[in-house]
N, C-alpha and C positions, 0 to 999 in steps of 0.2 A: 733535768736542764741543768744541773752540776757535773754530771757526766759531758756534756758537753764542752763544760768552761772545760772543765779537767782538760777534754781532750787538745781545743783551741793552744791551750796550755801548753799540751807538750807541742802543737805546731812550731808555735812560734818558739819555743826553746830550742828547734831546732835551725836557726838564723845561725850561719856560720858564724864565732867570734873572726876569722879572719875575714870577713864583706866588711862587720862591722869597724874592724877600726883602719880597714883599706880606705872606705867611702869619707872618714873623719880624715885623715891624711890626704887622700885629693880633695876633698873641699875646704879644709882648713888652711890650706895650702892655697888653692884658686882664691880664695879671700886675699891675704897676705901680698900673694904674687903680682891682685891686679891693682893694691894697695901701692907696690912700688912703682910699676909699670910707670902708671901716674902721676907720683913721684920723679921717674927719671925721665917721663915726659914734660916734666915742667922745670926740670933742673936750668936748661938752659936761659932759658927767659927768667928764671929768679924768683917765679910762682912760686916753687916747694919752699924755698928759704924763707920768701914772704908770706907764708903758712905756718913759719918754724917761730918766727919772727911775732905771729899776731896770734891764730886759731889756736896753735897746737903747741905756742910757747911751754915750758917746763921750769919749774921753779930749780931747776940743780943743773941743766945743761946749756949752757949755750944757742942760741939758734946752728950758731957754723958748724959746731961741732952735731948738736940733736938733728938736725937734716940728713947729712951722710949717714950717717951711722943706724938711724932708724932706715933710709931708701938701701941702707947695704943689710941690710937685716931680714927684710922683706923681697928683695928680690936672691939671695942667699937661700936658705933658710925653709922656702919653699920647695928645692928643688931636691935639698937632702928628706921633705917628705915625700916626696914625687918618690922616691926611687928606696925611701925607709933605708938611707945610711945615717947612723946614728941620731935615730927617731925620737929619742926619747930624750935629747940635748937639742936638736931642732924646736920639741914642742916648749921645756922649758926657758927658750930662748923666747918665744913669739908669748906664753903665755906668764913670764914677766914684762913684757912689754904691752899686751891684754892689759895691766895688771896695772901701767902707768895709763894707759891711755882711759882707762877708766875712773882713775883716780884725784891726774890733775887734767884731762885734755876732753872729755866727753865725760861728767859724773850723771849723768841723766840717761845713760844709755845704756844701761844695766843692766837691760832685757838681750840686746844683742850680743856685748863684752857678756855674759854670761852662756849663752849658748856657744861663745869660742874657747873659753874657757873650759865648759864639759867637753868638746870635742880634746881641748890640748890635754888637759887632764886624763882624758881612756888613754891619749899616747904615752902620756909621761908611767902612767899605770903600768900598762899591760904591755907597752911595746909595740913594732910594724906589723907582729903575724907574720905570716909564713909568705906574704905575697911580697916580701924585700930580700933589702941585699944585706939587712940585717940578720936576716934568721939563716940566711948563706952564709954570711960569714962563720952562725955559730955553728951552722954542720963542720965548717971546716975544720973548725978550729976543735968540736964533740964535746959542746955545751950548749944544744939545745935544751931545754927542758921542757918539760912537759904543758901540757895548754893553763894557762895561769886563772880562767874564765871562763868556762861550757865548751864546749864540743871546737874543734879546727883554730886551737893556737897553738903555739910549741915557741 
């Protein structure tokens, strides 16, 4: 029995880390992009601003500023994640946004926001992986590092 568990652990350890961060980039990027597209869809009708005046109201930013800032971040940061360009910085911005949403907007949605935070913290800590423009830029500059965790990360 112990030998089977050890063998399974060995097999599970073969999951490429580059695949993990690629899925984190695509998954969390899709969540924020979808939200940004919904805000854009409601922009002309005034629905987006109305949400920021009521349900999404923040104590430190007026709705007229918070709405376009949130929409802009949700429409731009996901594309940086999809490309793997400036990944750590895009993830950091979305992590900050997640914290604001958790603390001020939906404090009872920790289960959802914790999953977002894990994906974003993974990207902040480990970067975009080899399937990214960040990695290509590091190769071009000669600054690519050895794998930060497990196999397949550079």
